[in-house]
C-alpha positions in Angstrom: 163.5 58.9 152.6 162.1 61.3 150.1 158.6 60.7 149.1 157.7 60.7 145.5 155.0 63.3 144.8 153.3 63.0 141.5 152.4 66.3 140.0 149.1 66.6 138.1 149.5 67.2 134.3 149.0 70.9 133.2 145.6 71.9 132.1 144.9 71.3 128.4 144.8 75.0 127.7 148.4 75.3 128.9 149.6 72.2 127.1 152.2 72.9 124.4 150.8 73.1 120.9 154.0 72.4 119.2 157.2 70.6 120.2 158.8 74.0 120.9 156.1 74.9 123.5 153.8 77.8 123.7 150.0 78.2 124.3 147.3 76.7 122.0 144.6 79.0 120.6 141.6 76.7 120.6 138.2 76.4 122.3 139.9 75.6 125.6 141.7 78.9 125.9 141.1 80.6 129.2 138.8 83.7 129.3 140.6 86.9 128.7 143.2 85.4 126.4 143.6 86.7 122.9 142.2 83.5 121.3 139.1 83.5 123.4 138.3 87.1 122.7 138.9 86.6 119.0 136.5 83.6 118.9 133.8 85.6 120.8 134.2 88.4 118.3 133.9 86.0 115.3 130.9 84.3 116.8 129.2 87.7 117.4 130.0 88.7 113.9 128.5 85.5 112.4 125.4 85.9 114.5 125.0 89.5 113.3 125.5 88.4 109.7 122.9 85.7 110.1 120.4 88.2 111.6 121.3 90.7 108.9 120.6 88.0 106.2 117.3 87.1 107.8 116.1 90.7 107.9 117.3 91.2 104.3 115.2 88.3 103.2 112.2 89.7 105.1 112.7 93.0 103.4 113.0 91.4 100.0 109.7 89.5 100.6 107.9 92.6 101.7 109.3 94.5 98.7 108.1 91.8 96.3 104.7 91.9 97.9 104.5 95.7 97.6 105.7 95.4 94.0 103.0 92.9 93.1 100.3 95.0 94.9 101.4 98.2 93.0 101.4 96.3 89.7 97.8 95.1 90.5 96.8 98.6 91.3 98.3 99.9 88.1 96.4 97.3 86.1 93.1 98.2 87.9 93.6 101.9 87.3 94.4 101.4 83.6 91.2 99.4 83.2 89.1 101.9 85.1 90.6 104.7 82.9 89.6 102.8 79.8 86.1 102.5 81.2 85.9 106.2 82.1 87.1 107.1 78.6 84.3 104.9 77.1 81.7 106.5 79.4 83.0 110.0 78.5 82.5 109.3 74.8 79.0 107.9 75.5 78.1 111.0 77.5 79.4 113.1 74.6 77.2 111.2 72.2 74.2 111.6 74.5 74.9 115.3 74.8 75.0 115.7 71.0 71.7 113.8 70.7 70.0 115.9 73.3 71.4 119.1 71.8 70.0 118.1 68.4 66.6 117.2 69.9 66.3 120.5 71.8 67.4 122.4 68.6 64.6 120.6 66.7 62.1 121.4 69.5 63.2 125.1 69.2 62.6 125.0 65.5 59.2 123.5 66.0 58.2 126.2 68.5 59.4 129.0 66.2 57.4 127.5 63.3 54.3 127.8 65.4 53.0 124.3 65.0 51.1 124.0 68.2 49.4 120.8 67.1 52.8 119.2 66.3 54.1 120.4 69.6 51.2 118.7 71.5 51.8 115.5 69.6 55.5 115.7 70.5 54.8 116.2 74.2 52.3 113.4 74.3 54.8 111.1 72.5 57.6 112.0 75.0 55.3 111.4 78.0 54.1 108.0 76.6 57.7 106.9 76.0 58.8 107.9 79.5 55.8 106.1 81.0 56.5 102.9 79.0 60.2 103.0 80.1 59.1 103.5 83.7 56.8 100.6 83.6 59.4 98.4 81.9 62.1 99.2 84.5 59.8 98.8 87.5 58.4 95.5 86.2 61.7 93.6 86.7 
């Protein structure tokens, strides 16, 4: 009497995908098959693209930070240049005033007015002493 042996159904990866038969290319494909290798390749590609996008965003943030920092430096340098230009004109005015004063002193010396020269020296010393006391008083 022949015994009836029941065969196990084929694994899902070998089950026909269409009525005509053939292998299915899905997540259950065995290692080494074309479908499995293609899915690994696509997964790796997607991971690389995600990492690329993340690094691109980091680079974009750093670039924006540097751009803002350079813009701030530009503003600061422009303001400092304006201040230096103002100081330059003030020094130029001071130079002119001192030149005129020294020229007048030279004229007074040539004129021979010793008495006027003494008054001028005393006046300058008194002004400097008053300025010194006023500045040290604060």
